[in-house]
N, C-alpha and C positions, 0 to 999 in steps of 0.2 A: 875547690877546695885547698887548704892550704898544705904542705909537704910533711906537714905533723899528724893531721885529718889522712893524709894517704895513708902513712908510716901504722897508725893504730889501727886504720882499715883492714890492712895488710893484715896485722898480727892476729886481729878477731876473729879472721876470717882463717887463718892457719889454727890457731885454738879449737875454732868447731869441727874443724878436719878432722884434729885430731882426737877429739871427742867420738865423733861419727863412729872413730876407727877402731878406738877404745869399745865403744858399744857394741859395735859388731863385731866384736873378738868373745867378748862379754853373752853375743849372743851365741856364737857359734859356740863356744865352750861349756853355757846350759844347754843346748841341744846336744850335744857331743856327750855330758854327763846324764843326760836323760835317759838316750841309745843305747848307755851303758859303755861307751866306746872309752872313758877316763878313766886311768884308774887311782889317777892322783889331783890334788888340786892345791897350787901354790896361790897363797894373797899377801899381798902389800900390805902392811900395817903401823903403826905408832912405834911397834916393839919389833921390827922387821920381817923379815916372811915369816909365814907362819902354813906348813902342808900339811894339808885333809889326804887321808889316803882315803883313796875309795877300791875297796879291796872289791876281786872277782867275783867271791862267795856274796856279795848283798847283788850284783846285779840282777841275777832271778826275781829279787825282791822286788827291787826298781820296775822289772818288767812286770810284776804282780802288779805292784800298784797303778801301775797304767791302765792295767787293761781288768780294773778294780768296775765296781757297779756303783759304787759311792764315790763321790769326790772329796780328792786329798789335796791338804795344802802344807807347804812349812811355810812358816813366818819368826819372824824376828818379834823379839821384845815388843816392838810398841807396835808391833801387825805390818810388819812390810810383809806382802808376799816374796819370797824368797821359788814358790817353786808351788805348781799344779799340776793336775793331772790332765786327761782331757775332758774326762768325768764333770771333773769341779767347771771344765771352759766351756762348758756343753750346756752345763746348768745356766750361767751369768751370758751366753753367749755371745763366747767374746774368742778371740783366739787368745793363745795359753801368750803370746808375746805381746800380747797386749795388758796383762795378769799382771804376771811376775815384775814386779819391782813397785806396783801401786800397792795401796793398804785395803786389808779386807776391810776397815774402818768403811771404806766407799763402796762395799757388796752389802752391806749389812745394816736395816731400818734400824735395830735398836741397840744403839753404840752403846750404851751403857750398860749393858747384860754380858758383851762382847768385853769390854773394859776389866768387867770383873772377873770374867773369864782366865784374861790374861793376868790379872794381877795378882788371884790369890795364885797361881799353882798349881792349886789341887790335880792330883791325877787321877784318869777318870771325869772328869767336869764337863759338864754338856748340860746342852742347851736347844728348845725348839725356836727359832727366830724363822726371822723373812728374809731370803736374797733379793736384792734386783737386776734382776733383767736388765737387757741391753734396750731390750722395746716396754721397757715400764712395769711389765708385771710380778706381782711380789710373789714367789717362791718359798714355800713353807719346807722348811730344812730343820734336821734336829745337825748340832755339833757341837760335838763331842773333841775335846782339846785336853791334848799331854804333853810335860814340859820333858824337855829330850837333851840328858844328859852328856856335856862337850865337855872340848876342857876349859879348863881354868881360865877369867879375860877373856875368852872366846864371844861375850853376849848370852844371853839367853834364847835358847830356838824352840818355837813349842813346831809340834806335828796335829792336824788336824784332820777329823773325816767328817765330810759332808752327805748327808743322809737325804737325797729329795721323801719330801713324805708328800708331795702331791698325791700320789696310787693310796697310800694313806687315804689321806683327811677327803677325795671320792669315794674312798671305800664307804668310810666313816659317815660321810655323807647319805651315802646310797644306802648303809644300815640302818641310819638316821631317820632317814625317809621311810624305809621298810617296817622300824619297829614303830612308828606313827600311822602309816596303813595298817600294820598289825593289832595295833592300838587301837582304832578306828572300827576295823571289822571284829573282831572280841567285842564292843563296846555297842556296835549295832547286832553282834549276836545277842547281846544280853535283852538287850533291846529287845530283839525277836523273842526269845526265851520266857520273857517277863512276859512281854505282850501274848506269845501262847498260853502260858502257866494262867494269863488271867483270863482269856478265854476260854483253858478247856474248865478252869471252875468253875467260869460263868455257866458254859455247858454240865456242869454237873458232871467230871471225866477225869480221867486218872492217866499220867506217862506215866512209863517204864521203859527202858533199856535193858535188854537183858543177855549180859557175855557170855556165848558157847562155850569158851574155853571153858570158865569158873563155875559155869550157873549163877553166877551172883549177879542181882539186879538193883538196878536203881530206877526212885522212883520219886513220885510225886508224893507229896503230903496228903492231898484228894486223893489216891491211889489207896490207900492205907486207909483211909473214913471210906470208901466202898468196901472195903473186906470185914469195916466194921473196929479197925483200929482209931482214940483217937488218939492217943501218938503216934509217932513215926516207928516203926520196928528201927534197932540199931541193925540187925544184918534179915537180909530175903531173899531167899535164893528160889530157883525153879519149882523146886520144891513145897518150898512154903508157900508158892501161888496152887498148885497142885493140892497140894492138902486139902486149900479151902476149900475146892471145887466137892460135891456129893461123891459119893463110892462109886455111885452109877456112874457117874461125868467125868471121872481122872482119866480110864484110859482115853477115852477120847481128849480129854482137855493134852494132854503128854504125846499124844499120838498125834494131835497137829502142832504143838511146838515139834517135834522130834523132825518133823515135814519142812518144814520153814527151811532148812539151810538145802534143800532142795529146789522147793516150791517157790522160793524167796517171797512167800508171805504165809500170812499167819490168817485167819478170820476165823471165830465159832461165835456161838451162846451158847452157856451152860449158865446150868446155877451153881451156888455156893451158899454153902453158912454161914451166917455175916457170924464174924463174933460179939459176940456181948451181947447178944437178945435170941441168938440162934435164928435167927429170923431168915429165912428160905428165899434167896433174890435171886433173879434174871442177872447177867453183865454179859456184856458187846464186850468181844475183846478182841482189837484189830493190831497189825504191826508189819511193817514191810523188814527182810533181809539185807546187811549190808556187810559185802563181803572184801576181802583183802588180798595178800600175794596165796595165803594158804588156804583161803577158799572162805565159807563160810562165818563172818566175826562175832556180829552182835545180829540181836536182832529187837528194834525200837519200836513203842505202837501205842496206844489209847486203850483205853476200858473205860467204861459209864456202866451205871445202875441200871437195865433198859425196863422194870418188873412192872412201872406204872405203864409205858409203852406198849407193853406187850398185854397187859390186861382193856389199856385202851382198844388196840387191834381185835383183841377178844370178843370186847365188847360192842364193837364193830361188826365183826363178824357175826356176832350174836343177831345183833339186831340188824342189818342185811339176809340173817336166814329170816326172823321173824317175818318181816317187811315179805319174804319172799314167801311164805308161807302164808301170810294173811292174803296174799296177792290170789294163790290156789286155793284158798277157805274162800272167798268172794266167789270166785266165779266156780266151783263147786256149789255152794252153797245157793248160788242164781241159778243156774241147773237144775236143780232139787227143788226147790218151789218148782219151776216149771212143768216137773214130774207131779209133783205135790198138790200143784192146780188144774193139770188135765185127769187125777184121780178122784180128788175131793171136788172138782166140777163134773164128773160124770157122773159122782155117787150121789151127787146134789139134785141134779138135773133129772137122773132116774128114779132118788124117793119119792120126786116132786108131784102130787098128785095122785101118784098109785097107792093100790094095796097089795100089801107081803104079810104072810105068814107069820108067825114068830119067831119059828127060823130063822126065815131069812129077813126079816126086821133085826134080830138078833146079829145077824152076819154085817147086816149094812152097819148097824152102829160101831160094830167094832172098828170096821172098816174107816167110818168117821173119825172114832179113835184115835186108831195111829195116824190118820193124816193130821192131827192137832197135835199130838205128840213129834211127829216127823218135825209140823211148825215150828214147835216151840225147840226142840234141837238146831235145828235152821237157825233161827232169831240167834241162837249162842254163838251160831260159825259165825253169823253178821258179825255180833255184839265186836268178835275176836278180829275179822280184816277191819271194823271197826265201818260196815256202812249201813250199819241199824240207824231205821230213823232217830232222832234224842229228841224231845220236849223240854230244851233247855231256856233256862228260865234262871234267876236272880233266889236266891232262896239261904236259909240260915241253917247250918245243920245240926246245930243247938236245937235247933225250934223241930228238928225233923226224928232227934233220939226218942223220945216218949214209944213212935209206933215202930221205933228199929228197936228198943228194949221190950215190946211187947211178941214182937216177930220172934227173935232171939230168945225170947224164956219157954215156946212153941216148939223150936227147931230143936233145943238143945234136950230136952227133958229133962230129969230130974237130978241126976247124976251130974248134969255141969252145972256150974254155979257164975251167973251170969253179971258181969258188972260194968257200969254205964259210968263213968269219968268224965262228963264236960270239961273243957276250959274254958277258963276268964275268959271272955272281948275276945271271944272266935270273931274269927273276920265273915265275912258274907261271899260268896262265891257262886259259880254259874254251870250248872249239871240239869241233869236228868234225872230228882228225884226217885222215882222208879226206877231208873236204871241201878241208880248208888241201892236202892235198896236190896234188887235184886246180887248185885257186887257182894251186899256185905253178908243176906244171904246165904249165898255159893262161899265165902267166907269163911263164914259161921258154921255150915255143913261139913267143909273142909278141915277144921279145928277139931269137931266133935271124930270125926273119924278118927284123928288123929290122936287124941288122950285115949282111947280105947272104954277105959270101966269111970272116966270122969276126970274131973279138973279144974281148970278156973279160965273163962274165957272173958277177958276185956276189952270192953271199947271202948275207946279216949277220941277226941277232938283238944288240937292245939296249931297256933298259930306258927307257919317254919318261914324261917327264909333261909331257902334256899342259893347255896354259893355256885356261883363258875366250876369251881372242883365238882362238886355233889351234882349238878346240873349235864356236867360231863361224863360223868360216870353211869348216869340214868337217861343219855338222851336225852334231854328235855331244855328248855331255859333256865336260868337265873330270875328268883325273881321274890314273889311273895307267894305262900299255897297256906290251904287248909289241909291239915294233914288229919285224914281218917286211921286210927289203929287199930285192929283187932290182933293185941296174944293171947297164946294161948298156953300150956303148961305142958305139954305132948310130946310128940316122941324127939323133934326141930327134923333137921333135915340137913345133908352135908353140902360141900360148894356146885356136886356133880349134879344132885338134884335140882340143886336152886337153880344152875343153868338152864336147865330143861321144865322147869314147871309150869310154864304159861307155855306152852306148845300144846297144839290141839292135839287132844283124845292120849295124851300123857298123862298115864297113873300110874301111881304106885299101891293104887285098893285091886283085890278081887276081882277076878273075873264075873262082871255081871252086878257089881256092888258099884259103880259109876262110869260115866262116858269119856272124863279126862278131859270137858269143858268149861270146869265150874274156874279154874283160875288163867283160861281163856277169854273166857268173860270177861273178868275182870280185867285181864291188860289194854282188852280192843277198849274198854269202856272212857278207861283210866284218859286213854292216849285221844280218843276221843272227845273227852271235856278237855282235852289241853293241858292235861296235865301227867300225872306217871305212878307208877305203882313200885313198892321195893320190899324185898326180903329179908329180916336177920333173923338170922337162926342158929342154935346152938343145938350139937346132936344129945337127946338126953336131958332135957330142960326146955324146950319149944321153941315159938316160932311168933316174930311180929308182922304181920304182911301191912302195912300203910298205903293207902289212896291220897295222893296229893293233888287237890282242885286249885285251881289257878285263884286266886282273890281276887274278888271283883267289888268296886266301889259303887256301883250303877244301888237305888233303891229296889225291895225286895219289891217279888211280885204281887200283882194287886189274885187277888183271889176269881179263878175259872168262871166266866159267865155261865150259868145253865139254864139258862132259859129256853125252852122248847118251838124247835120251828116248825111252822101249821104245813101238817105233810097231807097232801094229797093223794089220792087212790089210785091204785097205778091201771092204765088207762091200753091200748092200745099203741102208745106212742113210739115215733120210730129212736131208735136207739144206732148211732155211729159204729162200727167193733173194730178198732185197730190193733192188729195184734201178728207180727212176721212168724210165729210159733204156729204151722198149719194148726196142729194137734190140742195147742194151748185154746190156739183160735176157733175153734171145731165145741173145747170143754165153754166155754164164755157163751159161748153162743147157746150153744143151749141153756147156760141158765139163765141166761136174758130174757127167753124164748119160753120159759116155765115160768118169770113173774109177769110174761104178759107185753113182752115189748116185741114189735118187728124188727127184727137185727139187718142194718147194713152192714157187708165189711170189707175191709182193706187188710192185703198184705203192710202195707207201710205208710210214713205219711205225705207222701210224693202222691199216692191212689185214693186218700183220704183228701186229699186237698180234690183232685182231681171229680170224684164225688159229689163232695160239697161246690162245687162249682157246677155241678150235672142238676143237681135239686137239693138246696139247703134246710128244705124240711122236712127239718131232726129236734127230735128235742132232746137230744144232750152226745158228744163224742164221750165215746169210752177207750181211752189208748193206753198201752204200754209205756210205759217209760225207756229203757233200753230195747233200741230194734238194729238190727243189724244190716238194713240200707240207709244208712249214715245219720238219716234225719231222725232225732230221740223225738220224744212223746214232748220235751220240754219247750223243744222250737214247733211242735208242729201246734203248742198249745197260741205258743206265739202270735204264729201265725192265724188261726184263728182267733184269736181276739183282737186280730191286727183288719180281717176282712168282715169278721161278722160278731161284733162285739157282744151282739145276748144272747149266743148260743155256752152253755154251762160245756166245762170242758171237765172228766175224767179222770186222773192218770191210776197205776199201779203199776206195781211192779215188786220183785222180791225184796228190794234194794234199795233205795234213791236218797241215803244221805250223802253222798258227796256230791249229790248234783241238787240235793233242792234249795242251797242259796244260791241259786241262783234264781230262784223265780220266789213272788210274793208269797208271805204265809197264808195268804186266801187260796191255797191252788191245794182241794181235796187229793188226796194221796187212799187208797187203798190198797193197801196188803198183799200180797198174794203167800200161801194158799186161802183165799176168800170163800164163807160162807155164802149160799142161797138167801140166808138170812141179811148177812152182814152185807153182801152188792144189792141187795133192793133197798137198805138203809142210806145210803152212801150213793145210790142214784136221786132218791128221794132227797138229799140233803141236798145236791149240787143241783137242784132243778129248782127246787126250792128257796135256792140264797142266792139265784140270780135275782137283778131287776124286771118289778112288776110280775115273778115268781107266783104270787096269791092271786092272782086275775087268772096263769095261768091254769088249766085244767091237762092234768098229766098223765 
């Protein structure tokens, strides 16, 4: 290195040292200004020295600026930072000495916006900018700039306040997220309410929300529709609801709502008078209470018209009651038949081959007549219990109408006009024509009594397609039916009488004028035929009773053969009598002996099989159908047919219709109570019907 170079290097080092000293003095001066230790500042400039006075009164303000939560800076006209407080330094993550003397543009992302603010000089100008922190993060801030008034020629000076918006932005994001969640919840609730409304509409239910403090009630459109409002009402209160209920139910409804505040719920079924048509309807109301800081505030719930459900429930109860009565009636009828059998059998055995004086014969005749009347009454009981024997065949009801018309003319008398109106193309059906005739006669007699002094009785037939709704109402199956309807112009029946019309022994006639079993027989006959019976009536105008019989596509039944079977004369053949009732068995044995048969007795099926195993030389087995031992007469017949195929079996019972489907149509059945002649005829028929019977003496 040359001397000159050494000299220049020395000068450069001296200048650098001088600059460093001046920088140190400037830094100390700034620190003194910040701390309020300086009262004035002298600055050398082109025009000489300029003195800036720093009054002591300003010192508290400098302390205030340093303690501010916002950043504060003093800027020159070109954006150089002349001063910053500690909070600004913290924002940009630098020390104050690193900031003073730097340009604010070095810390701001949006340079054009800051240039505009400094160039305009508008008082109170502000903008949201992004500060650049030392770690590279962007800090959202609000920058407010105002130009300070100083001595002329000293240059422009600005004061800037920088407010950190990070918390505001974070809070705004939180609020936005919360609003988004709330919007989602509102949308979800709206969807849930819409789904609930659809579900309630599908279930024919309405919703309601009662504000307890005001009594105002918000409702769905279906709620108002249930109460008969085609157009929803603008105002609806609790009093409006209560006014729709019947006068008898209003106090109970109000008490239920009053108690809801304490009980936490409300639930009841009461009657309303529906607007528009005035119909009496049953409604079900259910709700729960919602509580707030002041206690019960509102009750919300649903309402539904349950009239149809109550009708179905009532029909079910009625059906169960009728079924129970039928079971009881059937059991009574069976026992009653056995009693009649004992009485009638004893009378028959006693009168066979004996001679009595006229007075005794008269009493015997009266007793036998009483047994016959009891047997007829019992058949009506069995008809209601659906346990009578039915000779079912395919018939055309219209073909039977001439016979029915003759029967009705004779039964009605001259005071009643009988009209028969057959339908066109009436279907065939399966029924017992004799039982149908009896049913029509019973209905006609009831109609005659209802018309009193006279009237018109109309018998009609027609085809009817029974819908699911009608089938449910009358406890039957939907499908095609033939309707046989008798309509009278009598006094009619109210709903209460119709509900009890089919009950056994129920009658509105005077004592001694009826048994109360006529309609019961009709009911049981229709049910046993696979159909049903329905009553429509208006008090004071008359009644229509319709028997519905299921349609059949099978061909009409062929006329029954009446060819006589050659009957053999009674002899001393052996009859095995099987009967579990000792008294009935004794009466039956006496009748068999009176006919000339030798009788072997068994109390049950097992005894009968044991007797046959010991000695099978019998002409016939005569067995009751229902026995308490466990083996029925039908099962006994099957065992005998398997072990003794040529041995005839004659069955007897008070009712067998519910068991007969288990046996073939060739099984002879003798109904209790039977007469001596009927017993002898049935035995001959059974013996002569077996294979090779014509060559076998009886």
